[in-house]
OpenMM code with the backbone's topology and positions (N, CA, C; nanometers):
from openmm import Vec3, app, unit

residues = "MET ILE THR TYR TYR GLU ARG LEU ARG ALA TYR LEU LEU ALA LEU SER ALA VAL ALA ARG MET SER ALA ARG GLY GLN GLY LEU VAL GLU TYR ALA ALA ILE VAL GLY PHE ILE ALA ALA CYS MET VAL GLY ALA GLU LEU PHE LEU GLU PRO ASN ILE ALA THR THR LEU ASN HIS VAL ALA ASN SER PHE PRO".split()
positions = [
    Vec3(-4.2038, 2.2393, -1.1420),
    Vec3(-4.1249, 2.1143, -1.1779),
    Vec3(-4.0143, 2.1801, -1.1864),
    Vec3(-3.9303, 2.0481, -1.2218),
    Vec3(-3.7196, 2.0843, -1.2124),
    Vec3(-3.7372, 2.1055, -1.3647),
    Vec3(-3.6645, 2.1583, -1.3371),
    Vec3(-3.5343, 2.2115, -1.4788),
    Vec3(-3.4921, 2.1752, -1.4927),
    Vec3(-3.4290, 2.0907, -1.6403),
    Vec3(-3.3194, 2.0733, -1.6984),
    Vec3(-3.1904, 2.0952, -1.6023),
    Vec3(-3.1361, 2.2255, -1.5446),
    Vec3(-3.0653, 2.2982, -1.5255),
    Vec3(-3.0487, 2.2346, -1.4248),
    Vec3(-3.1545, 2.2576, -1.3212),
    Vec3(-3.1858, 2.2071, -1.1702),
    Vec3(-3.1316, 2.0271, -1.1759),
    Vec3(-3.1811, 1.9647, -1.2453),
    Vec3(-3.0998, 1.9026, -1.2538),
    Vec3(-2.9921, 1.7860, -1.2525),
    Vec3(-2.9113, 1.9055, -1.3910),
    Vec3(-2.8093, 1.8873, -1.3817),
    Vec3(-2.6832, 1.9696, -1.2914),
    Vec3(-2.7539, 2.0497, -1.2068),
    Vec3(-2.6690, 2.0750, -1.0883),
    Vec3(-2.7002, 2.0131, -0.9874),
    Vec3(-2.7708, 1.8695, -0.9747),
    Vec3(-2.7898, 1.8004, -0.8260),
    Vec3(-2.7357, 1.7190, -0.9095),
    Vec3(-2.6820, 1.6646, -1.0186),
    Vec3(-2.6685, 1.5643, -1.0756),
    Vec3(-2.4511, 1.5835, -1.0345),
    Vec3(-2.4473, 1.6747, -1.0582),
    Vec3(-2.3230, 1.7159, -1.0575),
    Vec3(-2.2868, 1.7316, -0.8943),
    Vec3(-2.3414, 1.7534, -0.8147),
    Vec3(-2.3002, 1.7641, -0.6425),
    Vec3(-2.2762, 1.6700, -0.6376),
    Vec3(-2.4125, 1.5175, -0.6709),
    Vec3(-2.4053, 1.3954, -0.6282),
    Vec3(-2.2343, 1.3923, -0.7465),
    Vec3(-2.2111, 1.3755, -0.8237),
    Vec3(-2.0806, 1.3363, -0.7961),
    Vec3(-1.9718, 1.3828, -0.7977),
    Vec3(-1.9254, 1.5174, -0.7689),
    Vec3(-1.8571, 1.5753, -0.6352),
    Vec3(-1.8293, 1.4940, -0.5359),
    Vec3(-1.9959, 1.4586, -0.4324),
    Vec3(-1.9736, 1.4628, -0.3215),
    Vec3(-1.8694, 1.2655, -0.3793),
    Vec3(-1.9154, 1.2148, -0.4854),
    Vec3(-1.8584, 1.0871, -0.4092),
    Vec3(-1.7169, 1.0720, -0.5079),
    Vec3(-1.6725, 1.2301, -0.5883),
    Vec3(-1.5429, 1.2030, -0.5631),
    Vec3(-1.4495, 1.2364, -0.4517),
    Vec3(-1.5275, 1.2972, -0.3991),
    Vec3(-1.4701, 1.3629, -0.2290),
    Vec3(-1.4562, 1.2652, -0.1392),
    Vec3(-1.5808, 1.1732, -0.1219),
    Vec3(-1.5480, 1.0209, -0.0695),
    Vec3(-1.4570, 0.9451, -0.1590),
    Vec3(-1.4273, 0.9139, -0.2395),
    Vec3(-1.2832, 0.8117, -0.3041),
    Vec3(-1.2077, 0.8866, -0.3311),
    Vec3(-1.1320, 0.9956, -0.2825),
    Vec3(-1.0501, 1.0978, -0.3199),
    Vec3(-1.0010, 0.9992, -0.1091),
    Vec3(-1.0471, 1.0442, -0.0193),
    Vec3(-0.9977, 1.0158, 0.0895),
    Vec3(-0.9503, 0.8746, 0.1244),
    Vec3(-0.9904, 0.7947, 0.0854),
    Vec3(-0.9706, 0.6028, 0.0552),
    Vec3(-0.8617, 0.6054, 0.0246),
    Vec3(-0.7826, 0.6762, -0.1058),
    Vec3(-0.6519, 0.7206, -0.1784),
    Vec3(-0.5861, 0.6638, -0.1284),
    Vec3(-0.5058, 0.8253, -0.0204),
    Vec3(-0.4224, 0.7820, 0.0433),
    Vec3(-0.4162, 0.7034, 0.1060),
    Vec3(-0.5141, 0.6161, 0.1933),
    Vec3(-0.4705, 0.4357, 0.2327),
    Vec3(-0.4579, 0.3554, 0.1503),
    Vec3(-0.4806, 0.3825, 0.0059),
    Vec3(-0.4911, 0.2261, -0.0342),
    Vec3(-0.3799, 0.2549, -0.0793),
    Vec3(-0.2815, 0.3982, -0.0960),
    Vec3(-0.1612, 0.3996, -0.2209),
    Vec3(-0.0323, 0.3940, -0.0478),
    Vec3(-0.0668, 0.3779, 0.0810),
    Vec3(0.0177, 0.3921, 0.1969),
    Vec3(0.0000, 0.1808, 0.1901),
    Vec3(-0.0696, 0.1418, 0.1679),
    Vec3(-0.0961, -0.0215, 0.1590),
    Vec3(-0.0247, -0.0995, 0.0789),
    Vec3(-0.0295, -0.0089, -0.0502),
    Vec3(0.0226, -0.0461, -0.1645),
    Vec3(0.1879, -0.0524, -0.1516),
    Vec3(0.2200, 0.0401, -0.0635),
    Vec3(0.3409, 0.0782, -0.0314),
    Vec3(0.4533, -0.0544, 0.0358),
    Vec3(0.3873, -0.0222, 0.1804),
    Vec3(0.3415, -0.1827, 0.2754),
    Vec3(0.3931, -0.2391, 0.2685),
    Vec3(0.2814, -0.3442, 0.1576),
    Vec3(0.2630, -0.4455, 0.0431),
    Vec3(0.3955, -0.4592, -0.0273),
    Vec3(0.4317, -0.3175, -0.1293),
    Vec3(0.5755, -0.3291, -0.1941),
    Vec3(0.7151, -0.3665, -0.1303),
    Vec3(0.7097, -0.3379, -0.0109),
    Vec3(0.8200, -0.3535, 0.0642),
    Vec3(0.8169, -0.4091, 0.1431),
    Vec3(0.6753, -0.5044, 0.1582),
    Vec3(0.7710, -0.6124, 0.2461),
    Vec3(0.7161, -0.7411, 0.1682),
    Vec3(0.6607, -0.7383, 0.0371),
    Vec3(0.7507, -0.8650, -0.0700),
    Vec3(0.8796, -0.8375, -0.1443),
    Vec3(0.9036, -0.6908, -0.1455),
    Vec3(1.1243, -0.7007, -0.1482),
    Vec3(1.1770, -0.7615, -0.0250),
    Vec3(1.0894, -0.7836, 0.0872),
    Vec3(1.2054, -0.8096, 0.2085),
    Vec3(1.2245, -0.9534, 0.2159),
    Vec3(1.1024, -0.9953, 0.2327),
    Vec3(1.0719, -1.1439, 0.1975),
    Vec3(1.1832, -1.1922, 0.0524),
    Vec3(1.1661, -1.1472, -0.0463),
    Vec3(1.2821, -1.2015, -0.1145),
    Vec3(1.4169, -1.1801, -0.0903),
    Vec3(1.4339, -1.0683, -0.0324),
    Vec3(1.6164, -1.0680, -0.0058),
    Vec3(1.6254, -1.1771, 0.1242),
    Vec3(1.5138, -1.1890, 0.1764),
    Vec3(1.5536, -1.2798, 0.3006),
    Vec3(1.5757, -1.3892, 0.1905),
    Vec3(1.4687, -1.4142, 0.1305),
    Vec3(1.5386, -1.5708, 0.0274),
    Vec3(1.6377, -1.5912, -0.0090),
    Vec3(1.6976, -1.4950, -0.1081),
    Vec3(1.8125, -1.4648, -0.1665),
    Vec3(1.9765, -1.4726, -0.1041),
    Vec3(1.8981, -1.4164, 0.0405),
    Vec3(2.0337, -1.4329, 0.1148),
    Vec3(2.0277, -1.5118, 0.2295),
    Vec3(1.9660, -1.6148, 0.2730),
    Vec3(1.9462, -1.7200, 0.3621),
    Vec3(2.0669, -1.7457, 0.4000),
    Vec3(2.1207, -1.8110, 0.2977),
    Vec3(2.2546, -1.9137, 0.3425),
    Vec3(2.3856, -1.8214, 0.3107),
    Vec3(2.3172, -1.6907, 0.2932),
    Vec3(2.4626, -1.6147, 0.3329),
    Vec3(2.4711, -1.5609, 0.5227),
    Vec3(2.3777, -1.5270, 0.5230),
    Vec3(2.3259, -1.5068, 0.6658),
    Vec3(2.2918, -1.6068, 0.7928),
    Vec3(2.2344, -1.7425, 0.7153),
    Vec3(2.2435, -1.9013, 0.8392),
    Vec3(2.4769, -1.8701, 0.7895),
    Vec3(2.5014, -1.8914, 0.7455),
    Vec3(2.7140, -1.9338, 0.7328),
    Vec3(2.7282, -1.8319, 0.8249),
    Vec3(2.7130, -1.6450, 0.7694),
    Vec3(2.7223, -1.5421, 0.9222),
    Vec3(2.7260, -1.6147, 1.0945),
    Vec3(2.6327, -1.6333, 1.0889),
    Vec3(2.5259, -1.7054, 1.2478),
    Vec3(2.5922, -1.8120, 1.2349),
    Vec3(2.6867, -1.8952, 1.1906),
    Vec3(2.7138, -2.0239, 1.2357),
    Vec3(2.8500, -1.9709, 1.2611),
    Vec3(2.9234, -1.8856, 1.1671),
    Vec3(3.0409, -1.8519, 1.2041),
    Vec3(3.0937, -1.8016, 1.3602),
    Vec3(2.9618, -1.6551, 1.3958),
    Vec3(2.9554, -1.6296, 1.4707),
    Vec3(2.9485, -1.7440, 1.6194),
    Vec3(2.8344, -1.8256, 1.5765),
    Vec3(2.8476, -1.9113, 1.7249),
    Vec3(2.9056, -1.9887, 1.7345),
    Vec3(2.9681, -2.0504, 1.6179),
    Vec3(3.0902, -2.1415, 1.6728),
    Vec3(3.2653, -2.0299, 1.7205),
    Vec3(3.2353, -1.8988, 1.7132),
    Vec3(3.3076, -1.8249, 1.7896),
    Vec3(3.3309, -1.8700, 1.8755),
    Vec3(3.2232, -1.8573, 1.9487),
    Vec3(3.2483, -1.8545, 2.0878),
    Vec3(3.2779, -2.0117, 2.1880),
    Vec3(3.3890, -1.9354, 2.2963),
    Vec3(3.3994, -2.1015, 2.3080),
    Vec3(3.3126, -2.1418, 2.4308),
] * unit.nanometer
topology = app.Topology()
chain = topology.addChain("A")
for resn in residues:
    res = topology.addResidue(resn, chain)
    for name in ("N", "CA", "C"):
        topology.addAtom(name, app.Element.getBySymbol(name[0]), res)
């Protein structure tokens, strides 16, 4: 017959195993969130700076004979 403490111990071991498994993927999720944030910032900067970049490139292209 399983006692209350044995069931509690089994439950806590299973809970700690789930916590370890979810902690493994946490670094990957954080890395993906950082990469996504950087990509969104780069798209925003490109949209904001697009007229200046186009003007500069046109000046450079027109300066060649």
